C-alpha positions as CSV (number, residue, x, y, z in Angstrom):
1,M,-22.1,1.6,-22.5
2,K,-25.6,2.3,-21.4
3,S,-25.0,0.7,-18.0
4,I,-21.9,2.9,-17.5
5,L,-23.8,6.1,-18.4
6,Q,-26.6,5.2,-16.0
7,L,-24.2,4.8,-13.2
8,S,-22.2,8.0,-14.0
9,C,-23.6,9.9,-11.1
10,F,-22.2,7.3,-8.7
11,V,-19.0,6.4,-10.4
12,F,-16.1,8.8,-10.2
13,V,-13.4,9.5,-12.7
14,L,-11.9,12.3,-14.7
15,S,-10.0,14.9,-17.3
16,I,-6.3,15.4,-17.0
17,F,-4.3,18.0,-15.3
18,A,-2.0,18.0,-12.4
19,C,-2.8,20.3,-9.6
20,N,-1.0,21.2,-6.4
21,N,-3.6,23.5,-4.8
22,A,-6.7,21.9,-3.3
23,P,-9.7,24.2,-2.6
24,E,-8.9,26.3,0.5
25,K,-10.6,25.0,3.6
26,K,-11.5,26.8,6.8
27,Q,-9.5,26.1,10.0
28,E,-9.4,22.4,10.7
29,N,-9.8,20.7,14.1
30,V,-7.2,18.3,15.3
31,V,-8.3,16.3,18.3
32,V,-6.4,13.8,20.6
33,H,-8.8,11.1,21.5
34,K,-10.3,10.1,24.9
35,P,-11.0,6.4,25.6
36,S,-14.3,4.5,24.9
37,A,-15.8,1.1,24.0
38,D,-18.7,-0.4,22.0
39,F,-20.3,1.7,19.2
40,S,-23.2,-0.4,17.9
41,S,-25.8,1.8,19.7
42,D,-24.1,4.9,18.2
43,E,-24.3,3.3,14.7
44,A,-28.0,2.6,15.2
45,K,-28.6,6.2,16.1
46,L,-26.7,7.4,13.0
47,L,-28.6,5.0,10.8
48,K,-31.9,6.6,12.0
49,I,-30.6,10.1,11.3
50,S,-29.3,9.0,7.9
51,S,-32.8,7.7,7.0
52,K,-34.2,11.1,7.8
53,V,-31.6,12.7,5.5
54,S,-32.5,10.3,2.7
55,Y,-36.3,11.0,3.2
56,Y,-35.9,14.8,3.1
57,A,-33.5,14.6,0.2
58,I,-36.4,13.3,-1.9
59,N,-39.2,15.1,-0.1
60,Y,-37.3,18.4,0.3
61,S,-37.9,20.7,3.2
62,D,-35.8,22.7,5.6
63,S,-35.5,19.6,7.7
64,L,-32.9,18.2,5.2
65,A,-30.2,20.6,6.4
66,Y,-31.1,20.0,10.0
67,F,-30.7,16.2,9.8
68,S,-27.7,16.5,7.6
69,N,-25.9,18.6,10.2
70,Q,-27.1,16.4,13.0
71,F,-25.5,13.4,11.3
72,K,-22.3,15.3,10.7
73,D,-22.1,16.6,14.3
74,Q,-22.9,13.3,16.0
75,F,-20.6,11.3,13.8
76,T,-17.8,13.8,14.2
77,Q,-18.3,13.8,18.0
78,L,-18.2,10.0,18.1
79,I,-15.0,9.8,16.1
80,T,-13.2,12.6,17.9
81,S,-14.1,11.5,21.4
82,N,-13.2,7.8,21.1
83,P,-9.8,6.4,20.1
84,A,-11.2,2.9,19.9
85,T,-13.2,4.0,16.8
86,F,-9.9,3.6,14.8
87,D,-10.2,-0.2,15.2
88,D,-13.9,-0.4,14.6
89,D,-15.1,-1.3,11.1
90,F,-18.5,0.4,11.5
91,K,-20.1,-2.5,9.6
92,M,-23.7,-1.2,9.8
93,L,-22.7,2.2,8.3
94,K,-20.6,0.5,5.6
95,D,-23.2,-2.2,4.7
96,S,-25.9,0.5,4.4
97,N,-23.6,2.5,2.0
98,I,-23.9,5.5,4.4
99,C,-20.2,5.9,4.9
100,F,-17.0,5.0,2.9
101,I,-14.3,3.9,5.3
102,N,-10.8,3.2,4.2
103,T,-7.7,2.2,6.2
104,S,-4.1,2.1,5.0
105,Q,-2.3,-1.2,4.7
106,D,0.0,-0.4,7.6
107,G,-3.0,0.4,9.9
108,K,-1.8,4.0,10.5
109,L,-4.3,6.2,8.5
110,K,-8.1,5.9,8.3
111,I,-10.5,8.1,6.3
112,Y,-14.2,8.4,6.8
113,S,-16.3,9.9,3.9
114,W,-20.0,10.4,3.4
115,D,-22.5,12.2,1.1
116,D,-24.3,14.8,3.2
117,G,-27.4,14.4,1.2
118,T,-27.9,18.1,0.4
119,G,-26.8,18.1,-3.3
120,G,-28.6,17.5,-6.5
121,S,-26.6,16.5,-9.6
122,M,-23.6,17.9,-7.6
123,R,-22.9,15.8,-4.6
124,Y,-21.4,17.2,-1.4
125,F,-19.0,14.9,0.5
126,R,-17.5,15.3,3.9
127,N,-14.5,13.6,5.5
128,I,-12.8,12.9,8.7
129,Y,-9.1,11.9,8.9
130,Q,-7.9,9.7,11.7
131,W,-4.3,8.5,12.3
132,K,-2.0,6.8,14.8
133,A,1.3,8.3,15.9
134,N,3.5,7.9,18.9
135,G,1.0,5.6,20.6
136,K,-1.9,8.0,20.3
137,V,-4.9,8.4,17.9
138,F,-5.5,11.8,16.3
139,T,-8.3,13.3,14.2
140,K,-8.5,16.1,11.7
141,V,-12.0,17.4,10.8
142,P,-11.8,19.6,7.6
143,Q,-14.2,22.6,7.8
144,Y,-15.5,23.0,4.3
145,A,-17.0,26.1,2.7
146,D,-20.7,25.7,1.9
147,D,-20.0,25.6,-1.9
148,D,-17.1,23.1,-1.6
149,A,-18.4,19.8,-3.0
150,A,-15.1,18.0,-1.9
151,G,-15.0,14.3,-2.6
152,F,-14.9,10.9,-1.0
153,C,-12.0,8.6,-0.4
154,K,-12.1,5.6,-2.7
155,A,-8.8,3.9,-1.6
156,I,-5.5,4.4,0.3
157,F,-2.3,3.1,-1.1
158,S,0.7,2.8,1.3
159,V,4.1,3.4,-0.3
160,S,7.7,3.8,0.9
161,I,9.5,6.9,-0.5
162,N,13.1,7.4,0.4
163,N,12.5,4.9,3.3
164,Q,9.6,7.0,4.7
165,P,6.0,5.9,4.8
166,Y,3.6,7.9,2.5
167,Y,-0.1,7.4,1.6
168,L,-1.6,7.9,-1.8
169,V,-5.3,8.7,-1.3
170,L,-7.6,8.2,-4.3
171,N,-10.6,10.6,-4.1
172,N,-13.7,10.9,-6.3
173,S,-15.9,14.0,-6.8
174,I,-19.2,14.5,-8.6
175,Y,-20.0,18.0,-9.9
176,S,-22.7,16.9,-12.3
177,G,-23.7,13.9,-14.4
178,R,-21.2,15.1,-17.1
179,S,-18.5,16.5,-14.8
180,L,-16.7,14.0,-12.6
181,E,-13.3,14.2,-11.0
182,Q,-10.7,11.8,-9.6
183,S,-7.5,12.8,-7.8
184,I,-4.7,11.1,-6.1
185,D,-3.3,13.0,-3.1
186,A,-0.1,12.3,-1.1
187,F,-0.3,12.2,2.7
188,K,2.4,11.8,5.3
189,I,2.3,11.4,9.1
190,E,5.0,13.8,10.5
191,G,5.3,13.5,14.3
192,D,1.8,13.9,15.7
193,N,0.6,15.8,12.6
194,L,-0.9,14.7,9.3
195,N,0.5,16.4,6.2
196,D,-2.2,16.2,3.5
197,S,-0.1,18.0,0.9
198,A,3.2,16.1,0.6
199,K,5.0,16.8,-2.6
200,V,5.8,13.4,-4.1
201,F,4.9,14.0,-7.8
202,K,7.3,15.6,-10.2
203,T,6.6,16.9,-13.7
204,K,9.2,18.4,-16.0
205,T,8.8,21.8,-14.4
206,K,7.4,21.4,-10.8
207,E,6.8,19.3,-7.7
208,L,3.2,18.5,-6.8
209,S,1.2,17.0,-3.9
210,N,-1.6,15.7,-6.1
211,L,-2.7,14.7,-9.6
212,K,-6.2,15.0,-10.9
213,V,-8.5,14.4,-13.8
214,D,-11.8,16.0,-14.7
215,Y,-13.9,14.1,-17.2
216,D,-17.2,13.6,-19.0
217,P,-18.3,10.0,-18.6
218,F,-20.4,10.3,-21.7
219,T,-17.2,10.4,-23.8
220,I,-16.0,6.9,-22.7
221,E,-15.9,4.8,-25.8
222,D,-14.6,1.5,-24.4
223,E,-17.6,-0.3,-22.8
224,N,-15.2,-2.3,-20.7
225,K,-13.5,0.8,-19.3
226,Q,-14.3,1.2,-15.7
227,P,-14.2,4.8,-14.4
228,S,-12.3,3.9,-11.3
229,E,-9.4,3.1,-13.5
230,M,-8.9,6.6,-14.7
231,I,-6.2,7.0,-12.1
232,E,-4.3,3.8,-11.1
233,Y,-1.5,2.9,-8.8
234,N,0.5,-0.3,-9.5
235,D,2.2,-1.3,-6.3
236,S,4.4,-3.9,-8.0
237,T,6.0,-1.4,-10.3
238,K,5.5,1.6,-8.1
239,T,3.8,3.5,-11.0
240,V,0.9,5.9,-11.1
241,Y,-1.1,6.2,-14.3
242,V,-3.4,9.1,-15.1
243,T,-5.8,9.0,-18.1
244,V,-5.6,11.8,-20.6
245,T,-8.6,14.0,-21.4
246,D,-9.0,17.3,-23.2
247,K,-10.3,20.6,-21.8
248,E,-13.9,19.5,-22.5
249,G,-13.4,16.3,-20.5
250,K,-13.3,14.0,-23.5
251,V,-11.6,10.7,-22.6
252,F,-8.8,9.5,-24.9
253,G,-7.1,6.1,-25.0
254,K,-3.9,7.4,-23.5
255,R,-2.4,7.8,-20.0
256,L,0.4,9.7,-18.3
257,K,3.0,7.6,-16.5
258,Y,4.6,8.6,-13.2
259,Q,7.4,6.2,-12.0
260,L,8.8,6.2,-8.4
261,K,12.5,7.2,-8.5
262,D,14.2,8.0,-5.2
263,K,12.1,10.8,-3.7
264,F,9.4,11.4,-6.4
265,F,7.0,9.8,-8.8
266,E,8.6,11.3,-11.9
267,Y,6.7,11.9,-15.1
268,E,8.0,9.6,-17.8
269,G,5.7,10.3,-20.7
270,I,2.4,9.3,-22.4
271,E,1.4,5.8,-23.4
272,D,-1.5,4.0,-25.0
273,W,-3.6,2.0,-22.5
274,K,-5.8,0.2,-25.0
275,G,-5.2,-3.5,-25.1
276,K,-2.9,-3.4,-22.0
277,S,-3.4,-5.5,-18.9
278,R,-4.7,-3.0,-16.4
279,P,-3.8,-3.4,-12.7
280,N,-6.6,-3.2,-10.1
281,P,-6.6,0.1,-8.2
């Protein structure tokens, strides 16, 4: 239990409630790419900037915001100007834990996420969405409000709903050491556009584009319980499980079950997860 608590600021999980409205963002930039080639030199430059961000995050000064913005601007320019970045794994950035990069199983959707280094116990993450459609590569760059901590993409699950491809994006947010969040958001590529609010979840009363859980990691009683399992997707059974918590974020040994039926993952009730074989997310 002690090891889990020590990692709570870097592990991301949550308290239950389903929510259809994500924090409002400013206008987003959608960019059609121009061609380019090798990006190793660009990665090296970004690594140097990131090292400055890390340094000034510890030895705080006004330079922190400068280098954080410089990293964001140069990384965004790199991705939005080069369609070939879609097929690059950015190994240096990933191996240095500077950027989380996830690609869907069908190779159509890619999400870049990083911590901008300006937070304290609350971490501020930024994202870039990239997708392929009609033989082109497109990018969406969310414009976050200064106080929007957002979250980072942990995984992308591809799923066919009503014979149409959808993507379930697992996101993690850190608001403090005792306030973490995990959400699963439904995306769909529609023509040349990316719909990041596709309504695929259905409760008894409404249709939703995402499910989320806010939770206090200090309330986890099971030492073998990994926080990344608070929201799970089981591809073999086409089921989404969401762990139950109370309004204070206390974790209980129960989870909500959403089963794919025709056009929606429909709510089927609450079950006890203790002692069950748990699928990998």
